[in-house]
C-alpha positions in Angstrom: -1.4 4.2 24.0 -2.8 7.2 22.3 0.2 7.4 20.0 0.4 3.7 19.2 3.5 3.0 21.3 2.1 2.1 24.7 1.3 -1.0 26.6 -0.1 -3.9 24.6 1.3 -2.8 21.3 4.5 -5.0 21.4 8.1 -4.1 20.9 8.8 -2.4 24.2 11.7 0.1 24.5 13.2 -0.7 21.1 9.9 0.1 19.4 9.5 3.4 21.3 13.1 4.3 20.3 12.5 3.4 16.7 9.3 5.4 16.4 10.9 8.5 17.9 13.9 8.3 15.5 11.6 7.8 12.5 9.5 10.9 13.5 12.7 13.0 14.0 11.7 13.7 17.6 14.2 14.2 20.4 15.5 10.8 21.6 13.7 9.4 24.6 15.5 10.1 27.8 15.9 7.3 30.4 17.0 8.3 34.0 17.8 5.6 36.4 17.5 6.3 40.2 18.6 3.9 42.9 17.0 5.5 46.0 14.3 4.2 45.6 14.8 2.0 42.5 12.9 3.4 39.5 13.4 4.5 35.9 11.9 7.7 34.5 11.2 7.8 30.8 10.8 11.3 29.2 9.2 11.4 25.8 9.2 14.6 23.8 6.7 14.7 20.9 8.8 17.3 19.0 12.3 18.1 17.9 13.6 20.9 20.1 15.0 24.0 18.4 18.4 23.6 20.1 18.8 19.9 19.6 21.7 18.8 17.5 21.4 16.1 14.8 21.0 12.7 16.5 24.3 11.0 17.1 24.3 7.2 17.3 25.3 6.2 20.8 26.9 2.8 20.7 26.1 2.0 24.4 22.4 2.9 24.0 22.0 1.0 20.8 23.8 -2.0 22.3 21.3 -2.1 25.2 18.4 -1.6 22.8 19.6 -4.5 20.6 19.9 -6.8 23.6 16.4 -5.8 24.7 15.1 -6.4 21.1 16.7 -9.8 20.9 15.3 -10.7 24.3 11.8 -10.1 22.9 12.4 -11.2 19.3 14.7 -14.2 20.1 16.6 -14.1 16.7 16.9 -11.4 14.0 19.0 -10.8 10.9 21.3 -7.8 10.8 19.2 -5.8 8.3 16.1 -6.2 10.5 18.1 -4.9 13.5 19.3 -1.9 11.5 15.8 -1.2 10.2 14.2 -1.5 13.7 16.5 1.2 15.1 16.8 3.2 11.9 20.6 3.1 12.0 23.0 2.6 9.1 23.8 -1.0 8.3 27.6 -0.5 8.9 27.0 1.0 12.3 24.6 -1.9 13.2 27.3 -4.4 12.1 29.9 -2.6 14.2 27.7 -2.7 17.3 26.8 -6.4 16.7 30.5 -7.3 16.3 31.1 -5.6 19.7 28.3 -7.6 21.3 29.6 -10.8 19.7 33.2 -10.1 20.9 31.8 -9.8 24.4 30.1 -13.1 24.1 26.6 -11.6 24.5 25.2 -12.6 21.2 25.9 -15.2 18.5 25.2 -15.4 14.8 23.1 -18.5 14.1 21.3 -19.4 10.8 21.8 -15.9 9.4 20.4 -14.2 12.4 21.6 -13.0 15.8 20.5 -14.2 19.1 21.4 -13.8 22.8 23.8 -16.3 24.3 22.0 -17.9 27.3 
């Protein structure tokens, strides 16, 4: 909460990811464990000396877009790109992939999950 990205501020995981990208900090790291079931989230408040320029990971962005649309319900392409601070052509490419998998649909100039 102290950094304005915690509980009660809205946006969830997509918002956290967006803030870290905009600040230029290392991307949050999610580690999933199944015994017992839990997820560990590691947040670095700096850019490490050895970190390479952030590459856009299609799989991670896809999951974040789905999470964003779960909370937002419907959003235009430019809002999705702005939320995750990704180039519009890359956002369009990811959206096209999610549409081809029948996970989302374009409706009234916005994208939403297929339920």
